[in-house]
N, C-alpha and C positions, 0 to 999 in steps of 0.2 A: 424449347431450344430449336426444334425442327421447323417451327414456323418461319424462322429466319432463313432466307435462301442461302446465305453464306454458310450457315451451319449445316444445312442439308447437303450442300456440295462437299463439304469437308467429310461428312459421314459417308457419302458415296466413295470418296477417295480412300477413306480409312478401310472400307469394306473391300475395295479393289486391292489395296495394299495387303490386307490379310490373305486374300486368295493368292496373290502373287507370291507372298512370302511362304505360303504353304508349299507351293511348287518349288521355290528356291531351297527351302529347308529340306524337303524330301530329296532333292537331288544331292544336296550336301551330305545327307545322312547315308544314302545308299549308292551314290555315284561312284565313289572310290571302291566300295565293296563289289558292285557289279563289274567295275573295271578289273578288279583283282581276279574275279572268276574267269574273265576272258583273256586278260593280258598274259603275255609270255614271260614278263618280268615284273617284279613288284614296283620297279621304277615307273612303269607305265600305268599303274593302277589308278592314279589320280588324273589321268588324261581326260576322262569325261568331265571332271569338275573344272580343269583348266580350260577345256573347250567352251564351257559355259561362260567363263569370264572373258575368253577371247571374243565370243559372240557379243558380249556386252560392250567391251572396249571398241570393237569394230563398228558397232551400230550406234554408239552414243552420239557422235557428232552428226551423222546423217539423220538420226531420229529427231534431234533438237532442231535442226535446220528445216526438216520437212514439216514439223509441227508449227514452226513459225509461219509457214505458208498455208497449211490446211487446217490448223487449229489443234488444240489439245485432244478434243474428243475423238476426232478421226485417227489421230496418231495412237492414242491409247487403245482403241478398238483394233487397229492393225497389229499392235503389239500382242494382245491376247491371242489373236488368231495364229501368230507365229509360235506362241507357246503351245497351242493345241497341236500344231504340226510337229513341233519338236518332241512332244511327248509320244506321238505316234511313231516317228522315225526312230527314237531311242528304243521304244518297245520292239520295233522290227530288228534293231541291232542286237538286242538281248536274245530275241527268238532265233536269229541266225548265228549267234556267237561271233558277231563282227564288232570289234572295238572301234573301227572307223565309222560304221553306221551309228553306233551308240554315241560316239563323240559328236557326230554331225547333228544328232537329235538334241544333245545338250547344248551344242552351239546355237541352235535355233531357239532353245529355251533362254539362252543368254541374250539373244536379240529382244525377246520379250522383256527380259530384265532391264535392258537399256531403256525401253519406253517407260517401264514402271518406275525407274529412278526419278522420273519427273513428276510423279504424283505429289511429292512433298513440295516441289516448286509450284505446282498448280494450286496447292493449298495456300501457299504464301501469296498467290496472285488473286485468289477469291476473297482473302481475309483482309480486314483493315489493319492498320498499324498496331493497335492494341492487342488484337487477337492473333497476329501473325506467328509469334513464337509458339503459342499454344496450338495453333492449327497445324504447324509442322510436326509438333510432338504427337498430337492426336492421330495424325495420319500414320506416323511410324508406330504408334501404339497398336495399330491393326495387326502388327506382328505378334501380339500376345496370342491371338487366335492361332497363328501359324505355329507358335511354340507348343500349343496343346495338340494340334491336329497333324502338323507336318511330319514329325518323327513317327507318329502312330500310323499315318497313311503309308509311309515308306515301309514300316515294319509289317503291317497287315498285308500290304500288297506283295511283299517278298515271296511268301509261300502260296499266294492265292492261285497262281497259275504256274505252269512249267514251260520253259526253264525259270529258275528263281529270278525275281525282280521284274519279270514281264508285267505282272499285274500292277506293280508300283508305277511304272511309266504310263500305263493306260489310265490309271487314276489321276496322274499328273495332267494328262490331256483333258480329262473330264473337268478338272478344276479350272483349267484355262478357259474352257467353254462357259462355265458358270460365271467367270470374271467378265466375259464378253457381255453377258446379259446384264450384269450389275452396271457396267459402264455405259450402257445405252441411256441411262438416266442422268449422265453427267452433262452439265451445261455451265459454261462460264457466263455469269450474269451479264446482261447486255451493257449495263453501265460500266462495268469493269473492262469488258472487251473493247468497248468504244473508246474509253479513256486510254487504254494501253495502245490501241492502234493509232490514236491521234498523237500520243507522245512519241511513238516509234516513227511516225511519218515526219514530225517536225524536228525530232532530235535523233538522227540515226546513230549517234553515239561515237565514242572515241575508237581509235584503232585497237584491235584486240590486245596487242602487245602492251599498250598503255594501261588497259584494264588489268591484265594478268600480273603486271609488275608492281601493282600497288602492294605495300606491306601487308595490309589486312587480307587481301586476296591470297597472297602467297602463304600466309600463316593458316588461313582457313583451309586452303587446299592441302597443305602439308599435315595439318592436324587430322583432317578427315581421312586422308590417305594412310596415315599411321594407324588410325582406328580400324580402317577397313582391312589393310594389309595384314596386320598382326592378328586380327580376329579371323580372317580367312585361313591363314596358315594354321592357327590353333584348331579351328573347327574342322579343317580338312584332315589334319594329322591325327586328331584325337580318336575318332572311331577305329582307324587302322591300328594305332598304338594300343588301344584297349583290347582289340582282338589278339594282338601279339602277346599281350600280358594275361591272356586266359579269360577275358570277359566275353560274354555272349552278345549277339546282335541286339537283343532286347535291352540289355544293360547299357550298351553304347547309345541306343536310341533314347533312353531315359536321360543320359548325360547331355545329349544334344538338346533334348527338350528343356532341361534346366538352363542350358546355355542360351537358348533362344528366348526363354522367359526373362533371363537377365538382360538380354538385348533390348526387349521391347516393353516390359512392364514398367520400368522407370519413366517411359515416355509420357505417362499420365501426369507427371510432375516436373519433368526436365525443363519444359518451357517456363514454368513458374520459378524454378531455381535460377534459370538464366536471367529472367526479369529482375529477380531480387539481388543476386550476387554478381551478375555480370558474366558475359560469355567466356572470358579468358579464365576466370576462376573455375568454372565448370569443366572446361577443357583440361585444365591442369589436374583436376580431380580424376578425370579419365586416365591420365598418364599414371597417377598414383595407383589406381585400380589395376592397370596393366602390370605395374611392378608387383603388386600383391599376387596377381595371377602367376607370374614367373616364379615367385618365391614359393607358392603353393605347389607347383610342379616338382619342387625339390623334396617334398615330404613323402613321396611314395607313388605307387602305381595301383593302389586299391581303388575301390569305388569312390570313397569320400574325397581323396585328393583330386581325382578327375572331376567329380561333381562340383566341388567348391571352386576349383581353378577355372573351369569353364563358365561357371556362373559369374565370377569376377571378371572374366574376359568379356562376357556379354554386357555387363554394366559399364565397363570401361569404354567399350565401343559406343554405347548409347550416348555417353557424355561427350566423347570426342566428335562423333558423327553429327549429332544434332547441333552441338556447339559450332562445328565447322560450317554446317549449312546455314545456321542463323547468321554467323559472321559474314559468310559469303554474300547473303542477300543485301548487305549494306554497301557493297562495292560496285554495283552496276546500275544503270538506268534501264528503262523498258526497251530502249533501242539496242542496248548492249546485251540483253538478257540471254538470247539464244546462244550466242558464242560463248559468253562467260560461263553459263551453266554446262554447256557441252564440253568445253575444255576442262573444267573442273572434274566432271564425272568420268570423262574419258581417261584422264590421268589417274584417277582413283582406281578405275577398273583395270587399267594396265598394270598397276601395282598389285591389285588383287589377282590378276592372271599370273604374274610372276610368282607370287607367294603360293598360290594353289598348285601350280605346276611343280614348284620346287619342294613342296611338302613331303612327297613320297621319297625323293632322293635324300633330303635332309634327315628324314626319319630313319631311313636305311643306313645312312652313313654315320650319323651322330647319336641316334637314339632320342627318345622323347625329351629327356631333361636338357641335354645340350642343344637340341633344336630350339628350345625356348630361351636358353641363356644367351645365345648369339643375338637376341633381340635387344639386349640392354643398351648398346650404343645408339640404336634407333630411338629408343625412349629418351636418351640423354639429349639428342639433337632436337627432339620435339619440345622438351622442356626449355631448352635454350631459345627456340623460336618464339614460344609463348612469352618468355621473359623479355625478349627483344621487342615484341610488339607492345607489351605492357609498358615498357620504358618509352617507346616512341609515341604512343597515343597522347599522353598529356602534352608533350612538346608540340605535336601536330595541331592539337586543339588550340594551344596558346598562340602558335604562328597564324592560324586562321583568324583568331580573334584580333591579332595585331593588324 
């Protein structure tokens, strides 16, 4: 497999994805806990996590446009270096007991995340049509490594140095440095780069409004945003809720580990499922898994209800997010790619920012169960949007044929 340049580049991207996700999962595991140690009120405990998503949403559009000028490789390397800086600044914040510095550090980690979100799109660019859904899935499958290592890294780093969690953020900085080394080997094949540049030069594309207002684009965006927003809210709130119900940090880290495995382990076959059953059916399956997650939270606050619920949440995210990404890649040309991808991911992370920041307040006001119950109308809207596109697609195909 690795004799094929396309496969080698997908492997590099999958490795970079694994290292990035280790950083992201570690911050999600201990960001709220470190914030709770420093913050004056529980409402501000999740500020470091919200700051990470603010950094991602803020950098998403500039990252995409900059990479359109300087190339994917330069952009990806710049992103990892921002992650290294973020880990060091966050560690300084923990050391000085400063929530502002801690949040500034996670903000910089968020800018790293903005660049890393384009790994899956880079995989779609180096892959041919037949391999594209699987390439996207395999890159996201790099998160399986993050599921095994990220929570452990956060947990082991917690007591490693004093004050608590200082070691965790220093290990995050080290992981970003390793990712820099991995991405030094990334290259867009010359034939692909040349074809993309030629297409972009001869066909600069439609106005962005025309691209975004396509039915398929809107449903792809809304589906992926639903997956990301609900997943982030649950993943941010769960460790805090578990500690409130008497669980220890190690137990919470185990649940997050199971959750991240649920997020990324299905990636080994999600692309094949999309190819066989169609992208809309897989996205609808993700909605059903989210519904199962909400129902599971009603069964109690012991280890098993948390573990099963968060695992279902992870699998639901996988189907909606990969499905949304695959659907999105059918809606733009090479000349439209930078803006189309940036608007999509910037919107998704703006919703992720809102959900992560509101998780602490919702949890304090409503409790764990009701925080999840209020998500039901959101799932209903997602179901309606998928049904709407499924109804429109045969008619659009028929009209094009006529």
